[in-house]
BATORVEX-989131 format. One record per residue: residue number from 1; x, y, z of N, C-alpha, C in turn. Coordinates in nm, 4 decimals, always signed. Example, Ala and Ser with C-alpha at 12.3 -4.5 7.8 and 13.67 -1.06 7.14 Angstrom:
2
i/n.east/n.north/n.up/ca.east/ca.north/ca.up/c.east/c.north/c.up
1/+1.3190/-0.5690/+0.7800/+1.2300/-0.4500/+0.7800/+1.3200/-0.3300/+0.7800;
2/+1.2850/-0.2250/+0.7080/+1.3670/-0.1060/+0.7140/+1.2900/+0.0030/+0.7870;
END
This chain:
148
i/n.east/n.north/n.up/ca.east/ca.north/ca.up/c.east/c.north/c.up
1/+2.6436/-1.6013/-2.6620/+2.5945/-1.4816/-2.7281/+2.5457/-1.3850/-2.6206;
2/+2.5812/-1.2590/-2.6348/+2.5374/-1.1582/-2.5397/+2.4146/-1.0869/-2.5927;
3/+2.3138/-1.0727/-2.5042/+2.1910/-1.0009/-2.5391/+2.1580/-0.9041/-2.4264;
4/+2.0760/-0.8042/-2.4595/+2.0263/-0.7083/-2.3625/+1.8783/-0.7381/-2.3428;
5/+1.8387/-0.7613/-2.2192/+1.6990/-0.7945/-2.1909/+1.6115/-0.6692/-2.1986;
6/+1.4996/-0.6822/-2.2679/+1.4042/-0.5715/-2.2784/+1.2907/-0.5874/-2.1783;
7/+1.2739/-0.7071/-2.1252/+1.1730/-0.7369/-2.0239/+1.2395/-0.8232/-1.9169;
8/+1.1746/-0.8358/-1.8037/+1.2258/-0.9232/-1.6991/+1.1982/-1.0679/-1.7394;
9/+1.3018/-1.1498/-1.7403/+1.2888/-1.2910/-1.7749/+1.3261/-1.3707/-1.6508;
10/+1.2350/-1.4586/-1.6083/+1.2567/-1.5350/-1.4864/+1.3828/-1.6209/-1.4979;
11/+1.4600/-1.6221/-1.3914/+1.5839/-1.6992/-1.3797/+1.6926/-1.6566/-1.4790;
12/+1.6758/-1.5374/-1.5386/+1.7775/-1.4895/-1.6320/+1.8229/-1.3492/-1.5944;
13/+1.7291/-1.2569/-1.5751/+1.7681/-1.1222/-1.5386/+1.6541/-1.0239/-1.5503;
14/+1.6858/-0.8987/-1.5188/+1.5873/-0.7917/-1.5216/+1.6029/-0.7089/-1.6484;
15/+1.5105/-0.6204/-1.6715/+1.5103/-0.5318/-1.7872/+1.6397/-0.4501/-1.7898;
16/+1.7073/-0.4474/-1.9057/+1.8285/-0.3696/-1.9229/+1.9567/-0.4430/-1.8911;
17/+1.9485/-0.5624/-1.8356/+2.0681/-0.6398/-1.8031/+2.1308/-0.6965/-1.9305;
18/+2.2632/-0.6984/-1.9351/+2.3361/-0.7637/-2.0441/+2.3716/-0.9028/-1.9932;
19/+2.3183/-1.0051/-2.0606/+2.3407/-1.1419/-2.0148/+2.3987/-1.2251/-2.1287;
20/+2.4726/-1.3278/-2.0906/+2.5301/-1.4193/-2.1883/+2.4437/-1.5447/-2.1887;
21/+2.3895/-1.5786/-2.3077/+2.3022/-1.6952/-2.3217/+2.3493/-1.7794/-2.4395;
22/+2.2963/-1.8995/-2.4474/+2.3282/-1.9861/-2.5601/+2.2698/-1.9252/-2.6877;
23/+2.3406/-1.9370/-2.7999/+2.2901/-1.8773/-2.9246/+2.1516/-1.9287/-2.9644;
24/+2.1251/-2.0558/-2.9423/+1.9951/-2.1122/-2.9783/+1.8825/-2.0540/-2.8944;
25/+1.9079/-2.0325/-2.7655/+1.8080/-1.9746/-2.6761/+1.7746/-1.8321/-2.7201;
26/+1.8781/-1.7569/-2.7563/+1.8560/-1.6197/-2.8023/+1.7827/-1.6188/-2.9358;
27/+1.8289/-1.6986/-3.0306/+1.7740/-1.6987/-3.1663/+1.6315/-1.7539/-3.1710;
28/+1.6024/-1.8568/-3.0912/+1.4732/-1.9237/-3.1000/+1.3694/-1.8760/-3.0000;
29/+1.4118/-1.8116/-2.8899/+1.3151/-1.7724/-2.7895/+1.3172/-1.6229/-2.7603;
30/+1.4323/-1.5705/-2.7157/+1.4389/-1.4321/-2.6693/+1.4167/-1.3302/-2.7808;
31/+1.4851/-1.3468/-2.8925/+1.4733/-1.2484/-3.0002/+1.3362/-1.2505/-3.0691;
32/+1.2791/-1.3658/-3.1052/+1.1474/-1.3649/-3.1710/+1.0360/-1.3093/-3.0819;
33/+1.0444/-1.3309/-2.9508/+0.9413/-1.2809/-2.8595/+0.9695/-1.1374/-2.8151;
34/+1.0743/-1.0779/-2.8705/+1.1151/-0.9416/-2.8380/+1.1412/-0.9213/-2.6881;
35/+1.1933/-1.0240/-2.6244/+1.2324/-1.0145/-2.4845/+1.3750/-0.9621/-2.4711;
36/+1.4504/-0.9678/-2.5815/+1.5892/-0.9232/-2.5782/+1.6301/-0.8746/-2.7163;
37/+1.7414/-0.8001/-2.7203/+1.8029/-0.7567/-2.8465/+1.9513/-0.7892/-2.8379;
38/+2.0155/-0.7986/-2.9545/+2.1593/-0.8262/-2.9579/+2.2345/-0.7125/-2.8888;
39/+2.3434/-0.7453/-2.8213/+2.4192/-0.6476/-2.7425/+2.5166/-0.5713/-2.8305;
40/+2.4672/-0.4704/-2.9023/+2.5526/-0.3793/-2.9788/+2.5517/-0.2443/-2.9086;
41/+2.6464/-0.1565/-2.9472/+2.6532/-0.0247/-2.8829/+2.5251/+0.0563/-2.9059;
42/+2.4719/+0.0523/-3.0274/+2.3498/+0.1271/-3.0585/+2.2322/+0.0738/-2.9762;
43/+2.2214/-0.0585/-2.9681/+2.1117/-0.1178/-2.8910/+2.1261/-0.0882/-2.7419;
44/+2.2502/-0.0801/-2.6937/+2.2714/-0.0494/-2.5525/+2.2182/+0.0895/-2.5196;
45/+2.2389/+0.1853/-2.6094/+2.1892/+0.3212/-2.5870/+2.0369/+0.3246/-2.5896;
46/+1.9770/+0.2556/-2.6856/+1.8312/+0.2520/-2.6973/+1.7693/+0.1865/-2.5742;
47/+1.8248/+0.0751/-2.5336/+1.7710/+0.0035/-2.4177/+1.7902/+0.0851/-2.2897;
48/+1.8976/+0.1592/-2.2795/+1.9199/+0.2445/-2.1626/+1.8120/+0.3526/-2.1537;
49/+1.7757/+0.4108/-2.2699/+1.6679/+0.5105/-2.2715/+1.5355/+0.4458/-2.2320;
50/+1.5077/+0.3263/-2.2842/+1.3850/+0.2554/-2.2481/+1.3837/+0.2239/-2.0988;
51/+1.5000/+0.1883/-2.0451/+1.5091/+0.1546/-1.9035/+1.4776/+0.2767/-1.8167;
52/+1.5295/+0.3930/-1.8570/+1.5013/+0.5157/-1.7810/+1.3527/+0.5490/-1.7844;
53/+1.2904/+0.5360/-1.9018/+1.1470/+0.5619/-1.9136/+1.0679/+0.4621/-1.8292;
54/+1.1108/+0.3365/-1.8308/+1.0426/+0.2335/-1.7521/+1.0558/+0.2632/-1.6023;
55/+1.1729/+0.3090/-1.5575/+1.1924/+0.3404/-1.4158/+1.1020/+0.4557/-1.3723;
56/+1.0866/+0.5566/-1.4577/+0.9960/+0.6674/-1.4257/+0.8520/+0.6181/-1.4148;
57/+0.8109/+0.5337/-1.5114/+0.6750/+0.4789/-1.5125/+0.6531/+0.3897/-1.3894;
58/+0.7541/+0.3110/-1.3572/+0.7471/+0.2201/-1.2420/+0.7331/+0.2991/-1.1122;
59/+0.8076/+0.4093/-1.0986/+0.7993/+0.4917/-0.9780/+0.6591/+0.5497/-0.9623;
60/+0.5984/+0.5906/-1.0725/+0.4624/+0.6444/-1.0680/+0.3635/+0.5356/-1.0275;
61/+0.3797/+0.4144/-1.0815/+0.2903/+0.3036/-1.0471/+0.3025/+0.2667/-0.8995;
62/+0.4242/+0.2670/-0.8466/+0.4450/+0.2356/-0.7052/+0.3790/+0.3421/-0.6180;
63/+0.3944/+0.4689/-0.6557/+0.3327/+0.5775/-0.5782/+0.1806/+0.5651/-0.5801;
64/+0.1224/+0.5346/-0.6961/-0.0226/+0.5167/-0.7054/-0.0686/+0.3984/-0.6223;
65/+0.0069/+0.2883/-0.6258/-0.0292/+0.1693/-0.5493/-0.0209/+0.1971/-0.3995;
66/+0.0803/+0.2720/-0.3552/+0.0921/+0.3041/-0.2130/-0.0224/+0.3942/-0.1680;
67/-0.0616/+0.4871/-0.2540/-0.1737/+0.5757/-0.2227/-0.3032/+0.4948/-0.2088;
68/-0.3256/+0.4021/-0.3009/-0.4435/+0.3167/-0.2948/-0.4392/+0.2262/-0.1713;
69/-0.3211/+0.1777/-0.1360/-0.3072/+0.0936/-0.0167/-0.3424/+0.1710/+0.1093;
70/-0.3041/+0.2994/+0.1155/-0.3393/+0.3812/+0.2315/-0.4905/+0.3994/+0.2396;
71/-0.5552/+0.4197/+0.1245/-0.7008/+0.4340/+0.1239/-0.7696/+0.3040/+0.1652;
72/-0.7148/+0.1915/+0.1224/-0.7769/+0.0616/+0.1484/-0.7388/+0.0028/+0.2845;
73/-0.6518/+0.0694/+0.3597/-0.6038/+0.0116/+0.4857/-0.7156/-0.0057/+0.5880;
74/-0.8195/+0.0770/+0.5823/-0.9290/+0.0681/+0.6788/-1.0475/-0.0120/+0.6258;
75/-1.0348/-0.0699/+0.5074/-1.1455/-0.1416/+0.4448/-1.1563/-0.2827/+0.5002;
76/-1.2791/-0.3248/+0.5247/-1.3039/-0.4653/+0.5547/-1.4207/-0.5099/+0.4684;
77/-1.4164/-0.6348/+0.4247/-1.5137/-0.6881/+0.3299/-1.6012/-0.7901/+0.4011;
78/-1.7325/-0.7823/+0.3766/-1.8252/-0.8815/+0.4302/-1.8908/-0.9531/+0.3131;
79/-1.8827/-1.0853/+0.3152/-1.9399/-1.1661/+0.2077/-2.0389/-1.2639/+0.2698;
80/-2.1615/-1.2658/+0.2160/-2.2643/-1.3567/+0.2661/-2.2692/-1.4798/+0.1760;
81/-2.2626/-1.5980/+0.2380/-2.2674/-1.7250/+0.1649/-2.3587/-1.8219/+0.2388;
82/-2.4161/-1.9148/+0.1648/-2.4943/-2.0212/+0.2278/-2.3981/-2.1173/+0.2976;
83/-2.4390/-2.1606/+0.4176/-2.3512/-2.2484/+0.4947/-2.4320/-2.3584/+0.5609;
84/-2.3637/-2.4673/+0.5894/-2.4251/-2.5813/+0.6561/-2.4196/-2.5673/+0.8072;
85/-2.4405/-2.6802/+0.8765/-2.4499/-2.6799/+1.0225/-2.3183/-2.6456/+1.0923;
86/-2.2081/-2.6968/+1.0455/-2.0792/-2.6778/+1.1122/-2.0031/-2.5578/+1.0581;
87/-2.0723/-2.4544/+1.0158/-2.0123/-2.3339/+0.9558/-1.9324/-2.3665/+0.8307;
88/-1.9635/-2.4774/+0.7679/-1.8990/-2.5181/+0.6431/-1.9788/-2.4546/+0.5281;
89/-1.9109/-2.3876/+0.4361/-1.9796/-2.3217/+0.3249/-2.0223/-2.4215/+0.2191;
90/-2.1366/-2.3931/+0.1562/-2.1758/-2.4653/+0.0352/-2.1045/-2.3918/-0.0781;
91/-1.9981/-2.4470/-0.1288/-1.9146/-2.3767/-0.2256/-1.7980/-2.3141/-0.1519;
92/-1.7464/-2.2020/-0.2028/-1.6334/-2.1365/-0.1379/-1.6273/-1.9905/-0.1797;
93/-1.5482/-1.9148/-0.1079/-1.5230/-1.7750/-0.1407/-1.3893/-1.7707/-0.2128;
94/-1.3898/-1.7204/-0.3347/-1.2688/-1.7172/-0.4171/-1.2144/-1.5751/-0.4280;
95/-1.1018/-1.5627/-0.4953/-1.0416/-1.4311/-0.5179/-1.1367/-1.3423/-0.5983;
96/-1.2104/-1.4012/-0.6905/-1.3077/-1.3242/-0.7694/-1.4181/-1.2666/-0.6826;
97/-1.4629/-1.3427/-0.5837/-1.5657/-1.2936/-0.4911/-1.5142/-1.1761/-0.4087;
98/-1.3911/-1.1853/-0.3629/-1.3311/-1.0770/-0.2844/-1.3137/-0.9527/-0.3716;
99/-1.2694/-0.9709/-0.4969/-1.2516/-0.8578/-0.5884/-1.3861/-0.7913/-0.6172;
100/-1.4916/-0.8709/-0.6344/-1.6259/-0.8159/-0.6592/-1.6746/-0.7375/-0.5382;
101/-1.6506/-0.7891/-0.4182/-1.6904/-0.7190/-0.2967/-1.6145/-0.5872/-0.2813;
102/-1.4864/-0.5863/-0.3146/-1.4086/-0.4627/-0.3098/-1.4603/-0.3625/-0.4127;
103/-1.5019/-0.4126/-0.5290/-1.5543/-0.3253/-0.6340/-1.6833/-0.2583/-0.5883;
104/-1.7667/-0.3317/-0.5134/-1.8911/-0.2745/-0.4604/-1.8617/-0.1620/-0.3615;
105/-1.7465/-0.1697/-0.2952/-1.7057/-0.0645/-0.2017/-1.6372/+0.0526/-0.2725;
106/-1.6159/+0.0399/-0.4036/-1.5572/+0.1496/-0.4808/-1.4098/+0.1350/-0.5119;
107/-1.3515/+0.0183/-0.4874/-1.2096/-0.0054/-0.5175/-1.1998/-0.1049/-0.6310;
108/-1.1460/-0.0620/-0.7438/-1.1310/-0.1509/-0.8574/-0.9995/-0.2262/-0.8439;
109/-1.0114/-0.3558/-0.8140/-0.8941/-0.4424/-0.7971/-0.9155/-0.5652/-0.8838;
110/-0.8176/-0.5964/-0.9653/-0.8253/-0.7150/-1.0500/-0.8204/-0.8392/-0.9625;
111/-0.8977/-0.9419/-0.9979/-0.9042/-1.0641/-0.9161/-0.7695/-1.1345/-0.9098;
112/-0.6843/-1.1149/-1.0105/-0.5526/-1.1792/-1.0086/-0.4597/-1.1163/-0.9053;
113/-0.4961/-0.9971/-0.8556/-0.4143/-0.9325/-0.7532/-0.4551/-0.9735/-0.6128;
114/-0.5680/-1.0429/-0.6017/-0.6135/-1.0941/-0.4729/-0.5544/-1.2338/-0.4562;
115/-0.4709/-1.2526/-0.3534/-0.4007/-1.3793/-0.3357/-0.4592/-1.4578/-0.2187;
116/-0.5175/-1.5713/-0.2507/-0.5664/-1.6657/-0.1512/-0.4835/-1.7928/-0.1648;
117/-0.4362/-1.8448/-0.0530/-0.3630/-1.9714/-0.0591/-0.4544/-2.0798/-0.1139;
118/-0.5779/-2.0818/-0.0636/-0.6809/-2.1722/-0.1129/-0.8140/-2.1030/-0.0856;
119/-0.9183/-2.1382/-0.1588/-1.0477/-2.0728/-0.1383/-1.0965/-2.0885/+0.0064;
120/-1.1681/-1.9863/+0.0536/-1.2210/-1.9870/+0.1897/-1.3444/-2.0764/+0.1931;
121/-1.3457/-2.1727/+0.2843/-1.4551/-2.2695/+0.2911/-1.5242/-2.2715/+0.4269;
122/-1.4905/-2.1763/+0.5140/-1.5491/-2.1701/+0.6474/-1.6042/-2.0306/+0.6727;
123/-1.7096/-2.0229/+0.7541/-1.7572/-1.8938/+0.8017/-1.6534/-1.8364/+0.8971;
124/-1.6532/-1.7042/+0.9129/-1.5620/-1.6429/+1.0084/-1.4803/-1.5314/+0.9458;
125/-1.3783/-1.4897/+1.0193/-1.2915/-1.3802/+0.9759/-1.1636/-1.4377/+0.9171;
126/-1.1251/-1.3826/+0.8042/-1.0048/-1.4288/+0.7344/-0.9254/-1.3073/+0.6879;
127/-0.7955/-1.3237/+0.6725/-0.7080/-1.2197/+0.6163/-0.6730/-1.2593/+0.4737;
128/-0.6906/-1.1648/+0.3814/-0.6616/-1.1889/+0.2406/-0.5586/-1.0858/+0.1953;
129/-0.4550/-1.1319/+0.1262/-0.3501/-1.0427/+0.0767/-0.3886/-0.9895/-0.0600;
130/-0.3779/-0.8566/-0.0754/-0.4024/-0.7928/-0.2040/-0.2709/-0.7296/-0.2473;
131/-0.2163/-0.7780/-0.3602/-0.0898/-0.7237/-0.4114/-0.1217/-0.6205/-0.5182;
132/-0.1137/-0.4930/-0.4815/-0.1442/-0.3859/-0.5748/-0.0306/-0.3633/-0.6734;
133/+0.0901/-0.3976/-0.6302/+0.2099/-0.3837/-0.7133/+0.3102/-0.4850/-0.6615;
134/+0.4150/-0.5083/-0.7362/+0.5171/-0.6055/-0.6948/+0.5723/-0.5702/-0.5568;
135/+0.5832/-0.4402/-0.5261/+0.6422/-0.3956/-0.4005/+0.5384/-0.3536/-0.2967;
136/+0.4097/-0.3460/-0.3347/+0.3063/-0.2948/-0.2450/+0.1959/-0.3984/-0.2285;
137/+0.1774/-0.4431/-0.1054/+0.0671/-0.5352/-0.0773/+0.0077/-0.4989/+0.0580;
138/-0.1172/-0.5403/+0.0796/-0.1812/-0.5143/+0.2065/-0.2739/-0.6297/+0.2413;
139/-0.3054/-0.6404/+0.3690/-0.3952/-0.7449/+0.4172/-0.5334/-0.6831/+0.4346;
140/-0.6346/-0.7468/+0.3753/-0.7718/-0.7005/+0.3872/-0.8490/-0.8037/+0.4689;
141/-0.9163/-0.7603/+0.5778/-0.9974/-0.8552/+0.6534/-1.1248/-0.8894/+0.5770;
142/-1.1551/-1.0176/+0.5674/-1.2751/-1.0648/+0.4986/-1.3598/-1.1392/+0.6021;
143/-1.4846/-1.0923/+0.6176/-1.5777/-1.1547/+0.7103/-1.6771/-1.2359/+0.6274;
144/-1.6770/-1.3651/+0.6442/-1.7708/-1.4520/+0.5737/-1.8838/-1.4829/+0.6710;
145/-2.0062/-1.4406/+0.6330/-2.1214/-1.4581/+0.7222/-2.2246/-1.5481/+0.6540;
146/-2.3155/-1.6004/+0.7332/-2.4200/-1.6882/+0.6842/-2.5251/-1.6066/+0.6095;
147/-2.5608/-1.6537/+0.4907/-2.6646/-1.5875/+0.4115/-2.8009/-1.6296/+0.4662;
148/-2.8871/-1.5319/+0.4837/-3.0205/-1.5620/+0.5399/-3.1174/-1.6042/+0.4318;
END
């Protein structure tokens, strides 16, 4: 069965792609969740219009994210935590802590956009990746210091 994707579906395709899938997959998953529509001529025209609108919106989001990345390029974050003798933290610094610290500096960043491989558990300087958009990311230096 041929369907037109209305959203990006992992391992299947991007928005607006015409893909051939099993009828059961389309009937039981894609169509009820409104991730796809049947591939008819009328639906192809509608989805093409939606795709153009989405591309315009996406271009604006990328431009905004790049502008924010330029503003944040000089930002560094300092977080104070209690630590033991060997610079080992009591607890850890998480993505939420980094997002809160950025918010205090005036940058509203969702904690889910802050990517840490694992929570920071040592004092010192660390690099944290902030993905503002799928195509725009930047490295923010995070200084973890001992709380007095």
